[in-house]
C-alpha positions as CSV (number, residue, x, y, z in Angstrom):
1,M,103.9,107.2,134.7
2,F,102.1,105.4,132.9
3,R,104.9,103.9,129.5
4,N,104.1,100.7,131.5
5,L,100.4,99.9,130.9
6,Q,100.8,98.6,127.2
7,E,103.2,96.0,128.5
8,K,100.6,94.5,130.9
9,E,98.5,91.1,130.0
10,V,95.5,89.4,130.6
11,W,95.8,85.6,129.9
12,F,92.6,83.8,127.9
13,I,92.2,80.7,129.3
14,T,89.7,78.1,128.1
15,G,88.3,75.2,130.1
16,S,87.8,71.3,128.2
17,Q,88.5,68.1,129.2
18,H,90.2,64.8,127.4
19,L,86.7,63.2,127.4
20,Y,85.7,64.5,123.6
21,G,89.0,63.5,121.7
22,E,92.2,65.0,120.3
23,E,90.2,66.3,117.2
24,T,87.7,68.2,119.2
25,L,90.7,69.5,121.9
26,R,92.1,71.3,118.8
27,E,88.8,72.9,117.5
28,V,88.4,74.4,120.7
29,A,91.8,75.3,120.8
30,E,91.8,77.5,117.6
31,H,88.1,78.8,118.3
32,S,89.8,79.6,121.7
33,R,93.0,81.4,120.0
34,I,90.7,83.3,117.1
35,I,88.7,84.7,120.1
36,A,92.0,86.0,121.9
37,Q,93.6,87.2,118.9
38,A,90.3,89.4,117.8
39,L,90.1,90.9,121.7
40,G,93.6,91.9,121.7
41,E,93.2,93.5,118.3
42,N,90.1,95.4,119.7
43,D,91.0,99.2,120.3
44,K,89.1,99.3,123.2
45,I,91.2,96.7,125.0
46,P,93.6,98.5,126.7
47,V,96.0,95.5,127.3
48,K,97.6,92.6,125.5
49,I,95.3,89.7,125.5
50,I,97.8,86.1,125.9
51,F,96.1,83.0,124.5
52,K,97.2,80.4,126.8
53,P,96.5,76.5,125.7
54,I,93.7,75.0,126.7
55,L,93.3,73.4,130.2
56,T,92.0,70.0,130.6
57,N,93.1,68.5,134.2
58,P,93.8,69.9,137.7
59,D,97.4,69.9,137.0
60,A,97.6,72.2,134.2
61,I,94.8,74.7,135.8
62,Y,96.9,74.8,139.1
63,D,100.0,75.2,137.2
64,I,98.6,78.5,134.8
65,C,97.3,80.1,138.2
66,L,100.5,79.6,139.6
67,E,102.5,81.2,136.6
68,A,100.0,84.0,136.1
69,N,100.6,84.9,140.0
70,N,104.2,85.0,139.5
71,A,104.1,87.0,136.0
72,K,105.3,90.3,136.6
73,N,103.1,91.5,133.0
74,C,99.8,89.5,133.7
75,I,97.1,91.7,135.3
76,G,94.4,89.1,135.4
77,L,92.5,85.9,133.5
78,I,89.8,85.7,131.2
79,A,88.4,82.1,131.8
80,W,86.0,80.6,129.1
81,M,84.7,77.3,129.5
82,H,84.4,75.9,125.4
83,T,82.8,72.2,126.4
84,F,82.4,71.2,129.7
85,S,84.7,71.4,132.4
86,P,84.4,69.4,135.4
87,A,84.8,72.2,138.2
88,K,86.8,70.0,140.6
89,M,89.5,70.0,138.4
90,W,89.9,73.9,139.2
91,I,89.5,74.1,143.1
92,G,93.5,73.7,143.2
93,G,94.0,76.8,140.7
94,L,91.4,78.9,142.0
95,T,92.3,78.4,145.4
96,I,95.9,79.9,145.0
97,L,95.2,82.4,142.0
98,N,95.8,86.1,143.4
99,K,95.0,87.8,140.0
100,P,91.6,89.3,138.9
101,L,89.5,86.9,137.4
102,A,86.9,87.7,134.6
103,H,84.4,85.1,133.6
104,L,83.6,85.3,130.2
105,H,80.1,83.3,129.0
106,T,80.3,83.6,125.2
107,Q,80.3,80.3,122.5
108,Y,82.2,80.4,119.3
109,N,79.5,80.7,116.9
110,C,76.8,83.5,117.1
111,E,73.9,81.6,116.0
112,I,72.7,77.7,115.8
113,P,73.3,76.3,112.4
114,W,69.4,75.0,112.3
115,S,69.9,72.9,109.2
116,Q,73.5,71.1,110.0
117,I,73.7,71.0,114.0
118,D,74.4,67.3,115.1
119,M,75.8,65.7,118.2
120,D,79.8,66.4,117.1
121,F,78.6,70.3,117.2
122,M,76.7,69.7,120.4
123,N,79.7,68.0,122.2
124,T,82.0,70.8,120.9
125,N,80.2,74.0,121.6
126,Q,79.2,73.3,125.4
127,S,79.3,76.4,126.9
128,A,75.9,77.2,127.9
129,H,76.1,74.6,130.7
130,G,80.4,74.4,130.7
131,D,80.3,77.9,132.4
132,R,77.6,77.0,134.6
133,E,79.5,74.5,135.9
134,F,82.7,76.8,136.5
135,G,80.4,79.6,137.8
136,F,79.3,77.2,140.4
137,I,82.7,76.4,141.8
138,C,83.5,80.1,141.8
139,S,80.4,80.8,143.8
140,R,81.1,77.8,145.8
141,M,84.3,79.0,146.6
142,K,83.4,82.6,147.0
143,K,85.7,83.9,144.5
144,A,85.5,87.2,143.1
145,R,85.0,87.8,139.5
146,K,83.6,89.5,137.1
147,V,80.4,87.7,134.6
148,I,80.4,88.7,131.3
149,V,76.9,87.3,129.0
150,G,77.1,87.5,125.6
151,F,78.6,86.9,122.1
152,W,82.0,87.9,122.0
153,Q,82.2,90.4,119.0
154,E,79.3,92.0,120.5
155,E,79.8,95.7,121.6
156,D,78.7,95.8,124.9
157,V,80.7,92.1,125.5
158,I,83.6,94.1,124.6
159,D,82.8,97.5,126.6
160,R,82.1,95.5,129.4
161,L,85.4,93.4,129.3
162,A,87.3,96.7,128.5
163,A,86.3,98.0,132.0
164,W,87.5,95.1,133.7
165,C,90.6,95.2,132.0
166,R,91.0,99.2,133.1
167,A,90.0,98.3,136.5
168,A,92.8,95.3,136.3
169,L,95.4,97.8,135.1
170,A,94.4,100.1,138.2
171,W,94.8,97.1,140.3
172,N,98.0,95.8,139.1
173,D,99.3,99.7,139.7
174,W,98.4,100.0,143.3
175,Q,100.3,96.4,144.2
176,G,103.7,97.9,145.5
177,A,102.8,101.4,144.8
178,K,103.9,104.2,147.1
179,F,102.7,107.7,148.2
180,A,104.3,110.6,150.2
181,R,102.7,112.9,152.5
182,F,104.3,115.7,152.6
183,G,103.4,117.1,156.1
184,D,100.8,115.4,158.1
185,N,97.2,115.0,157.9
186,M,95.2,118.4,158.4
187,R,95.0,118.7,162.3
188,E,91.4,117.7,163.6
189,V,89.8,116.5,160.6
190,A,88.3,112.9,160.9
191,V,87.7,111.6,157.1
192,T,91.1,112.2,156.1
193,E,92.4,109.8,158.6
194,G,92.8,106.1,158.2
195,D,94.9,103.2,158.7
196,K,97.6,103.0,156.5
197,V,98.6,99.4,157.7
198,E,95.0,98.0,156.8
199,A,95.6,100.0,153.5
200,Q,98.7,98.3,152.9
201,M,97.7,94.8,153.5
202,K,94.2,95.2,152.0
203,F,95.4,97.2,148.6
204,G,99.6,96.8,148.4
205,Y,100.1,100.5,148.1
206,S,102.2,102.1,151.1
207,V,101.9,105.6,152.5
208,N,104.6,107.3,154.8
209,G,105.2,110.8,155.3
210,Y,108.3,113.1,154.8
211,A,109.5,116.4,156.5
212,L,108.9,119.6,154.6
213,G,113.1,119.8,154.8
214,D,113.2,116.9,153.1
215,L,110.9,118.5,149.8
216,V,112.9,121.8,150.5
217,K,116.4,120.3,149.8
218,Y,115.1,119.5,146.6
219,V,113.4,122.7,145.6
220,N,116.9,124.2,146.6
221,S,119.0,122.5,144.2
222,I,116.8,123.6,140.9
223,S,118.8,125.9,138.7
224,A,117.7,129.2,136.9
225,S,118.0,127.3,133.8
226,Q,115.0,124.7,134.6
227,I,113.1,127.6,136.2
228,K,113.2,129.2,132.5
229,E,112.6,126.2,130.3
230,L,109.6,125.4,132.4
231,I,108.4,129.0,132.3
232,T,108.8,128.6,128.4
233,E,106.4,125.5,128.6
234,Y,104.1,127.6,130.7
235,E,103.8,130.3,128.5
236,E,103.3,128.0,125.3
237,T,100.8,125.7,127.0
238,Y,98.4,128.5,129.1
239,L,97.1,131.3,128.9
240,V,99.2,133.7,131.5
241,Q,98.0,136.3,133.4
242,K,100.0,139.8,132.2
243,G,101.3,140.3,135.5
244,L,103.4,136.9,135.1
245,S,105.2,138.5,132.3
246,R,109.1,138.5,131.7
247,D,108.6,142.1,133.0
248,G,105.4,141.3,135.1
249,A,105.0,142.8,139.0
250,Q,104.5,138.7,140.0
251,R,107.2,137.0,137.7
252,A,109.2,136.3,141.2
253,S,106.1,134.4,142.1
254,L,106.1,132.1,139.4
255,E,109.6,131.7,139.1
256,E,109.0,130.4,142.6
257,A,106.1,128.1,141.4
258,A,108.0,126.7,138.6
259,K,110.7,126.2,141.3
260,L,108.2,124.5,143.4
261,E,107.2,122.0,140.6
262,L,110.3,121.0,139.5
263,G,111.7,120.3,143.1
264,M,108.6,118.1,143.9
265,K,109.1,116.2,140.6
266,S,112.3,115.7,141.1
267,F,111.5,113.6,144.9
268,L,108.4,112.0,143.7
269,E,110.8,110.2,140.9
270,A,113.9,110.0,142.9
271,G,111.3,107.8,145.2
272,H,109.5,106.3,142.4
273,F,105.8,107.5,144.1
274,K,102.8,107.5,142.4
275,G,100.9,109.8,144.5
276,F,101.3,112.7,147.2
277,T,99.8,115.1,149.5
278,T,100.1,118.1,150.8
279,N,98.9,120.8,153.7
280,F,98.4,124.3,153.8
281,E,99.4,123.9,157.6
282,N,102.3,122.5,156.7
283,L,104.3,124.8,154.6
284,Y,107.6,125.9,156.6
285,G,110.4,126.1,154.3
286,L,108.1,126.6,151.1
287,S,107.2,130.2,150.1
288,Q,103.6,129.3,149.0
289,L,101.1,126.6,148.5
290,P,102.3,124.3,145.9
291,G,98.7,124.9,143.9
292,L,100.0,124.9,140.3
293,A,102.8,122.0,141.0
294,S,100.0,119.8,142.5
295,Q,97.7,120.8,139.1
296,R,100.7,119.8,136.6
297,L,101.8,116.9,138.7
298,M,98.3,115.1,138.6
299,A,98.0,115.9,134.9
300,A,101.3,113.8,134.4
301,G,99.1,111.0,136.4
302,Y,99.8,111.6,139.9
303,G,97.6,110.7,142.6
304,F,97.2,113.9,144.7
305,G,95.1,114.1,148.0
306,A,94.9,117.7,149.6
307,E,95.5,118.1,153.6
308,G,97.1,115.1,153.8
309,D,94.5,112.6,152.2
310,W,96.4,109.9,151.3
311,K,93.2,107.6,150.9
312,T,91.9,110.2,148.1
313,A,95.6,110.2,146.4
314,A,95.6,106.9,145.9
315,L,92.1,106.8,144.2
316,V,93.0,109.2,142.1
317,R,96.1,107.6,141.0
318,A,94.1,104.4,140.3
319,M,90.9,106.4,138.6
320,K,93.7,108.0,136.2
321,V,95.3,104.5,135.5
322,M,91.6,103.5,134.9
323,S,90.9,106.3,132.0
324,Y,94.1,106.2,130.2
325,G,93.7,107.1,126.4
326,L,90.2,107.5,127.2
327,K,88.0,110.7,126.5
328,G,87.7,112.8,129.7
329,G,89.7,113.7,132.3
330,T,90.2,113.1,136.5
331,S,91.2,114.8,139.3
332,F,91.4,115.6,143.0
333,M,87.7,117.6,143.7
334,E,85.9,118.3,147.1
335,D,82.4,119.9,147.2
336,Y,82.4,123.6,148.1
337,T,79.1,125.3,148.1
338,Y,75.5,125.0,146.9
339,H,73.1,126.4,144.5
340,L,70.0,126.0,146.9
341,E,67.5,127.3,144.3
342,E,64.0,125.5,144.2
343,G,64.5,123.7,141.1
344,K,68.0,124.3,140.4
345,M,70.1,122.9,142.6
346,K,73.6,122.3,142.0
347,V,77.2,121.6,143.6
348,L,79.8,124.0,142.9
349,G,82.9,121.8,143.0
350,S,86.4,123.5,143.3
351,H,89.2,123.2,145.8
352,M,91.7,126.4,147.1
353,L,93.8,125.5,144.0
354,E,94.4,122.0,143.3
355,V,92.3,120.9,140.6
356,C,93.5,119.0,137.6
357,P,93.6,120.6,134.1
358,T,92.5,117.2,132.4
359,I,89.2,118.4,133.3
360,A,89.5,121.7,131.9
361,E,86.8,122.9,129.1
362,K,89.2,125.4,127.3
363,K,92.8,126.3,127.8
364,P,93.8,127.3,131.3
365,S,94.4,130.9,132.7
366,L,97.7,130.9,134.5
367,E,97.3,133.3,137.5
368,I,98.6,134.6,141.2
369,H,96.2,135.6,143.3
370,P,96.3,136.2,147.2
371,L,95.0,132.7,149.0
372,S,93.7,133.9,152.2
373,I,94.4,131.0,154.3
374,G,98.0,129.8,155.1
375,G,99.6,132.7,155.9
376,K,102.1,132.2,152.7
377,D,102.6,133.9,149.4
378,D,100.3,134.5,146.8
379,P,100.3,131.0,144.8
380,A,100.2,130.5,141.3
381,R,97.3,128.6,139.7
382,L,95.7,127.5,136.8
383,V,91.7,128.9,136.3
384,F,89.3,127.7,134.2
385,D,85.7,125.6,134.1
386,V,84.6,121.8,133.5
387,A,83.2,121.2,130.3
388,A,79.1,120.2,130.8
389,G,78.5,116.4,130.5
390,R,78.4,113.2,132.8
391,G,80.7,112.5,135.2
392,L,80.8,110.9,138.6
393,N,82.5,111.2,142.3
394,A,84.1,108.8,144.4
395,T,85.4,108.7,147.9
396,I,87.6,105.3,149.8
397,L,86.5,105.5,153.6
398,D,87.8,103.8,156.3
399,L,84.7,102.7,158.5
400,G,87.2,101.2,161.2
401,N,86.1,97.2,160.3
402,R,86.3,97.7,156.7
403,F,86.9,100.3,153.8
404,R,83.5,101.6,151.3
405,L,84.3,102.9,147.8
406,L,81.1,105.2,147.5
407,V,80.3,106.8,144.4
408,N,78.0,109.3,143.2
409,E,77.1,109.7,139.1
410,V,76.6,113.5,138.5
411,D,75.5,115.5,135.6
412,V,78.1,118.3,135.1
413,V,76.1,121.5,133.9
414,S,77.5,125.2,132.6
415,T,77.3,128.0,134.8
416,E,74.9,130.5,133.7
417,Y,77.2,133.4,134.9
418,E,80.3,134.5,134.9
419,L,82.8,134.4,137.7
420,P,85.1,136.8,137.8
421,N,85.9,137.1,141.3
422,L,86.5,133.2,142.0
423,P,90.2,132.6,140.7
424,V,90.2,128.7,141.4
425,A,89.4,125.8,138.6
426,R,85.6,124.8,139.1
427,A,83.0,122.5,138.6
428,L,79.3,122.6,138.3
429,W,77.1,119.7,138.7
430,V,73.9,118.2,139.9
431,P,74.3,114.8,142.2
432,Q,72.1,112.3,140.6
433,P,69.1,111.5,141.3
434,D,68.8,115.3,142.5
435,L,70.7,117.1,144.9
436,K,68.7,116.6,147.8
437,I,68.8,112.8,147.6
438,G,72.3,112.9,146.4
439,A,73.6,114.3,149.3
440,H,71.3,113.0,151.7
441,A,72.3,109.3,150.5
442,W,76.1,110.7,150.8
443,I,75.8,111.8,154.6
444,L,74.2,108.5,155.2
445,A,77.2,106.7,154.2
446,G,79.7,108.7,155.5
447,G,80.9,110.4,152.3
448,A,84.2,112.5,152.1
449,H,84.7,116.1,151.1
450,H,87.1,114.9,149.1
451,T,86.7,112.6,145.8
452,G,88.0,111.8,143.2
453,F,86.1,113.4,140.0
454,S,85.9,112.1,136.4
455,Q,84.5,112.6,133.0
456,A,86.2,109.6,131.8
457,V,85.7,106.9,134.4
458,T,82.5,104.9,135.4
459,K,80.8,103.3,137.7
460,E,81.8,100.1,136.0
461,H,84.9,100.8,136.0
462,L,85.0,101.8,139.8
463,E,82.5,98.5,140.9
464,D,84.9,95.8,138.8
465,F,87.9,97.6,141.1
466,S,85.9,97.2,144.2
467,E,85.5,93.6,143.3
468,M,88.9,93.0,142.9
469,A,89.7,95.0,145.7
470,G,87.6,92.9,148.0
471,V,85.7,96.2,149.8
472,E,82.2,97.3,149.9
473,Y,80.6,99.2,146.9
474,M,78.0,101.6,147.1
475,L,76.2,103.9,144.5
476,I,74.1,106.6,144.2
477,D,72.8,107.1,140.7
478,K,69.0,108.0,139.1
479,D,67.7,105.3,140.3
480,T,68.4,105.9,144.2
481,R,65.6,105.9,146.9
482,I,66.6,106.9,150.6
483,C,64.4,103.9,151.9
484,D,66.4,101.4,150.0
485,F,69.7,103.1,150.5
486,K,69.4,102.6,154.3
487,K,68.5,99.2,154.3
488,E,71.5,98.8,151.6
489,L,73.6,100.2,154.8
490,R,72.1,98.2,157.3
491,W,72.5,95.0,155.1
492,N,76.1,95.4,154.2
493,D,77.1,96.2,158.4
494,L,75.8,92.8,159.0
495,Y,77.4,91.2,156.2
496,Y,80.7,92.7,157.0
497,H,80.2,92.1,160.7
498,L,79.5,88.7,159.7
499,L,82.4,88.2,157.1
500,K,85.0,88.7,160.1
């Protein structure tokens, strides 16, 4: 699911002009090459950084932007103006550029060489005003980009650039992606609906529904030897409930769960899908809700949304791409129930079954229990707790005239009590700045009950991603005040109305 990510490239482009002469241009090119190579060799940068020849005229700029648009592995450009690069030269290229853009406002030297500085040095190292010229034309053209300011070896600069690269990977991954819906949306639910045509035009991915019979064909094609092999993997990976052992009373249910997982995986691989949805109301032909299958397929990198929630399935996939290789996991999640004790208010997050084991604190327990909803056989699932630490919840909403990406930072905490009768995976967190304000703001913004939950993705990843997608971004964090949040919602309504 992630095998092609390491082949992706970000091109490092440098602006200058012929005014300064060939000797200066050679020095500019050498400096640019050194910076690009250093960035590409940094372990925090998840992609290849490719140095491109310096750009000194409108035709060269146009050609590099056109080339980037058509290069399959290019996911974005980092632009730097080493000298002064007259910005009218950039209009043609920026007009056609359809890949994400980062503007790195830096300079080759960290310190001013006080005793040696002369006009030759000044003419060569002009990014202090060359980048401002470039910044003006981007703003004049309303070109979405991320601006990163600081010395190119500084950790903060590297971190911010790495976050942008990860967002660009996720945006690239969405282009042409396919998501499958097994069954339809949960009946009468509003927030999981949405305009799939508008989403495809805006985001680049497609969503289509498939009858359960289409999936059942794949499930029924699975052999006994395949099932046996997968169950061996279960036994080596998880703490397996006693009743699921070889001679256990529920062994047949586990075999059916393995058959479901193999069938779903086969269907998704055959169709080159990157995510899927299920719905407990649409299980015709399946013996149990594929909870274990959904958990394990998420762990493999697929996006997932329950009850037909395709927007969350796509978002979870994007967040998994952003966080690839980072510490911490990402999962489909739902705000399930509250602890409202004064001074200790918390959210218990979970779902009926489908929580990804990449966020598990310890080795998950593989169990089978009644679901008490859906009218099917008792389903298999992985049961675990989530480790304490930082985290966030994110959701994408279709507001009719636009999409909104809503994010709430949370503090994940450990439970003080055992949960012997709750046979599902679960996370316990305190929304920032607290439950009252966090939930209040979430509801004012129309936030969904389904989210992408992550302890690897940060608000910076998601803000960068929203810029690339051209969608509204709303953040609820430790500094959120309801009066200000209401104003932001009203201002945004007006802005997007005028933008249309």
